[in-house]
C-alpha positions in Angstrom: 85.8 56.6 72.6 87.2 53.5 71.0 85.4 51.3 68.4 86.8 47.8 67.8 90.0 48.8 69.5 90.5 52.0 67.4 90.1 55.5 68.7 87.0 57.2 67.5 87.1 61.0 67.2 84.7 63.1 69.4 82.1 65.3 67.7 84.3 68.4 68.4 87.4 66.6 66.7 85.2 65.8 63.8 84.1 69.4 63.4 87.6 70.7 63.7 88.7 68.2 61.1 85.9 69.5 58.7 87.0 73.0 59.2 90.6 72.0 58.6 89.5 70.4 55.2 87.5 73.4 54.2 90.7 75.6 55.0 92.7 73.5 52.5 90.1 74.1 49.7 91.1 77.3 47.8 87.8 79.4 47.5 87.3 81.4 44.3 85.9 84.7 43.5 84.1 84.3 40.2 83.6 88.1 39.5 86.5 90.0 38.0 85.5 93.3 39.7 84.1 94.1 43.1 80.3 94.5 43.3 77.9 95.8 46.0 77.1 92.2 46.8 80.7 91.8 48.1 79.8 94.1 50.9 76.5 92.7 51.9 77.6 90.0 54.3 76.3 87.0 52.4 77.7 84.5 50.0 79.7 87.0 47.8 81.2 88.5 50.9 82.2 85.1 52.4 83.8 84.1 49.0 85.8 87.4 48.8 87.0 87.2 52.4 88.1 83.6 52.1 89.6 83.8 48.6 91.4 87.1 49.0 92.0 88.1 52.7 92.1 84.7 54.5 94.3 83.3 51.7 96.7 86.3 52.1 96.7 86.5 55.8 96.2 83.0 56.9 96.8 82.4 60.6 94.9 80.5 63.4 93.4 83.6 64.9 91.9 84.8 61.7 90.6 81.5 60.2 87.5 81.0 62.4 86.1 84.3 60.9 84.4 85.2 64.1 83.2 88.7 65.1 86.6 89.1 66.7 89.9 87.3 67.2 90.7 85.7 70.5 94.3 86.4 71.4 96.5 85.0 74.2 98.5 87.7 75.9 100.7 87.7 78.9 98.5 87.2 81.9 95.2 86.5 80.0 93.1 86.4 76.8 91.9 89.4 74.9 89.5 89.9 71.9 90.4 92.3 69.1 88.0 93.4 66.3 87.7 96.0 63.6 84.8 97.3 61.5 84.1 100.0 58.9 80.9 101.9 58.5 79.6 103.5 55.2 76.0 103.9 56.1 73.8 106.1 53.8 72.3 108.4 55.1 74.7 109.4 57.8 71.8 110.4 60.1 68.7 108.2 60.5 65.9 107.8 63.1 67.4 106.3 66.2 71.1 107.0 65.4 73.8 108.0 63.0 77.1 106.7 61.7 78.9 107.7 65.0 77.0 105.8 67.5 76.5 102.9 65.0 80.3 102.6 64.8 80.8 102.5 68.5 77.9 100.1 69.1 78.9 97.8 66.4 82.4 97.5 67.6 81.3 97.0 71.2 78.9 94.3 70.1 81.5 92.4 68.2 83.6 92.2 71.3 80.7 91.3 73.4 79.5 88.4 71.4 83.1 86.9 71.6 82.5 86.9 75.4 84.6 89.9 76.1 84.2 93.0 78.2 84.9 95.9 75.9 87.7 98.2 77.0 89.0 100.6 74.5 88.3 101.7 70.9 90.1 103.5 68.1 88.4 105.5 65.3 89.5 106.5 61.8 87.7 109.0 59.6 87.7 109.3 55.9 86.3 112.8 55.0 85.4 114.3 51.8 86.5 117.8 51.0 83.6 120.0 51.7 82.0 118.0 54.4 80.3 120.3 57.1 82.3 120.6 60.2 79.0 120.9 62.2 78.0 117.5 60.9 81.4 116.0 61.9 81.1 117.4 65.3 77.6 115.9 65.7 79.0 112.5 64.7 81.9 112.9 67.2 79.6 113.9 69.9 77.3 110.9 69.2 80.4 108.6 69.3 81.5 110.0 72.7 78.0 109.6 74.2 77.7 106.0 73.0 81.2 105.2 74.3 80.3 106.6 77.7 77.2 104.5 77.8 79.2 101.4 76.9 81.9 102.1 79.4 84.6 102.4 76.8 86.9 105.1 75.6 88.1 106.1 72.1 91.9 106.3 72.9 93.4 106.6 69.4 92.5 107.3 65.7 93.3 108.8 62.5 91.8 111.3 60.0 92.2 111.5 56.2 90.6 113.8 53.6 90.0 113.0 50.0 89.0 115.4 47.2 85.5 116.5 46.6 83.8 113.9 44.6 86.2 111.1 45.6 84.3 110.1 48.7 80.7 110.3 50.1 80.9 112.7 53.1 82.2 110.6 55.9 83.3 106.9 56.5 84.3 105.7 59.9 86.5 102.7 60.9 86.5 101.5 64.4 88.6 98.9 66.1 88.2 97.6 69.6 89.9 95.5 72.3 88.2 93.7 75.2 89.2 91.3 77.9 88.0 87.8 78.4 87.2 87.5 82.2 85.3 84.2 82.1 86.8 80.7 81.6 84.6 79.9 78.5 85.2 78.8 75.0 82.7 80.0 72.5 82.5 78.7 68.9 80.7 76.6 66.4 82.6 73.4 67.3 80.9 73.4 70.7 77.4 73.3 69.2 75.4 70.0 69.7 72.2 68.5 68.5 69.4 69.6 70.9 70.8 73.0 71.5 68.3 75.9 70.9 68.7 79.1 69.0 67.7 82.4 70.5 67.5 85.9 69.2 67.8 88.6 71.8 64.9 90.8 70.4 62.8 91.9 67.4 64.8 91.7 64.1 65.2 93.8 61.1 64.6 97.3 62.5 67.9 98.9 61.7 68.1 97.9 57.9 64.5 98.9 57.2 64.9 102.2 59.1 67.9 103.1 56.9 66.1 102.2 53.7 63.1 104.3 54.5 65.2 107.2 55.7 66.8 107.6 52.3 63.6 109.0 51.1 63.7 107.1 47.8 60.6 105.0 48.7 57.1 106.2 49.0 56.8 104.7 52.5 56.0 106.3 55.8 56.5 104.2 58.9 57.1 104.8 62.6 60.6 103.2 62.6 63.9 103.6 64.5 67.2 101.8 64.3 67.8 99.3 67.1 71.4 100.3 67.4 72.6 99.7 71.0 75.6 98.3 72.8 74.6 94.7 74.0 77.6 93.9 76.2 75.6 94.2 79.4 72.9 92.0 77.9 75.5 89.3 76.8 77.0 89.3 80.3 73.6 88.7 81.8 73.2 85.7 79.5 76.7 84.3 80.2 76.2 84.5 83.9 72.9 82.7 83.6 73.4 79.7 81.3 76.0 77.7 79.3 76.4 79.4 76.0 77.8 77.7 72.8 78.2 80.4 70.5 77.0 84.0 69.9 76.9 86.1 66.7 76.1 89.8 66.0 73.3 89.8 63.4 74.3 92.7 61.2 75.0 92.4 57.4 73.0 89.5 55.9 70.8 89.3 59.0 69.8 86.5 61.2 69.5 84.0 58.2 73.2 84.5 57.2 74.4 84.1 60.8 72.5 80.9 61.2 73.9 79.5 57.9 77.4 80.4 59.1 76.7 78.4 62.4 75.2 75.5 60.6 78.0 75.1 58.1 80.8 75.5 60.6 79.2 73.2 63.1 78.2 70.6 60.4 74.6 70.5 61.8 71.2 71.7 60.9 69.4 74.7 62.3 65.6 74.4 62.1 63.8 77.7 62.6 60.2 78.2 63.6 58.9 81.1 61.5 56.1 81.9 63.9 58.6 82.1 66.7 60.8 84.8 65.1 60.1 88.2 66.8 59.4 90.9 64.1 57.5 94.1 64.7 54.4 94.5 62.6 55.8 97.8 61.1 59.0 95.9 60.0 56.9 93.1 58.5 54.6 95.5 56.6 57.7 97.5 55.2 59.5 94.2 54.2 56.3 93.1 52.4 56.2 96.4 50.4 59.9 96.1 49.6 59.9 92.4 48.8 62.2 91.6 51.6 62.5 88.8 54.1 63.1 90.1 57.6 65.5 87.2 58.3 68.0 88.9 55.9 67.6 92.4 57.2 70.4 93.8 59.3 70.0 94.4 63.0 72.5 96.7 65.1 71.3 95.9 68.6 70.4 92.2 68.4 72.4 89.0 68.6 71.9 85.4 68.0 72.9 82.8 70.7 73.0 79.0 70.7 72.6 77.6 74.2 72.2 74.1 75.8 68.6 73.1 75.2 68.1 72.2 78.9 68.6 75.9 79.7 66.3 77.4 77.0 63.7 78.9 79.5 66.4 80.2 81.9 68.2 81.9 79.0 65.1 83.6 77.7 64.0 84.7 81.2 67.6 86.1 81.8 67.4 88.1 78.6 63.9 89.3 79.1 64.9 90.7 82.5 67.1 93.2 80.7 65.7 96.3 78.9 67.4 95.4 75.7 66.2 91.8 75.9 62.6 92.2 76.4 61.7 90.7 73.1 64.0 87.7 73.3 62.8 84.4 71.9 63.8 80.8 71.2 63.4 80.7 67.4 64.8 77.2 66.5 66.6 74.1 67.5 69.9 72.4 66.3 69.5 68.9 64.7 71.9 66.3 63.3 70.8 66.2 59.6 71.0 67.4 56.9 74.3 68.9 57.9 75.0 72.5 57.1 71.6 73.7 56.3 69.2 76.1 57.8 65.5 75.0 57.5 62.5 77.2 58.1 59.3 75.7 59.3 56.7 78.1 57.8 53.5 79.4 59.2 51.6 77.3 56.6 53.2 74.0 57.8 55.8 73.5 55.2 59.5 73.6 55.3 61.9 75.4 53.1 65.7 76.0 53.0 67.0 79.4 54.1 70.2 80.1 52.3 72.9 82.7 52.9 72.1 86.1 51.5 72.7 86.4 47.7 73.1 89.8 46.1 72.7 93.1 48.0 69.0 94.1 48.5 70.1 96.6 51.2 73.3 98.3 50.2 75.1 100.6 52.7 73.0 100.0 55.8 76.0 99.9 58.2 
């Protein structure tokens, strides 16, 4: 487009320019020592990642800070991702650290548009950890991998002295192939797009909190941990998708803030439209938590062209894992970079990124 004879940058060019300006700013970590908040997926995590890791490793594949890196290789494109799991307790209703690690890595690949292929697995074990529990974890990983159609093809094991660890930590990496000619990312988001969640939120985080036994709460809860690659493929085959994100640490609210800030647009969420099971709502009320900030492990957030909102939801609801899918919001022009919540009482409030760590070690 030209204005008065001069070229006027497109919206995508404006977004990319804004991202480039943000890259040039040197973020700061105000704390002198690491806190639990640095692992919660919210503001502190973002500051740590940008100020330390992005600053040290800066390169075009890393800087988008997506769920995985899209890499050009001879003959095509692949997605590479890695994740670590320190959940406490190791075993919880609906899953354990093993299937959680496999599903989480598969999902990071899936929301980047890739078909998962292979995984690696690294184990940090504490001296004295029961072999029977390790075998149970490994068997769960094998079962989850088989269900997802992937294989664990390499790995590593280290052991630390008794008291120097916490039983078992797992790190998984994954690689997948991009088979569709699509470009996903925040620069593609436009006003009028809609925001969809693939199912009820908050179940994993609340399940883990209750499973610790530190709270006087009894609830019929189970983690939603599951591999969503088939569900993602169903959506990609049905409608034009702008961007997808895995709503784990920091929950849906943090994901939406990352999208709004990177796109330079506003996400307006309808509180009444957000799917939350009554048992999760009740537990959150007792704990003083907002379900929007509670981690999921089998749900994702997608932004799609508004013209295809009904088709997108219908496609998701036709899959077992997407039966509770819903349009929860819309993308608007202003005020740029914010997430707004239209409450059930008719008001509007800002939904910020997660601050602090109300749910430590839930994944």
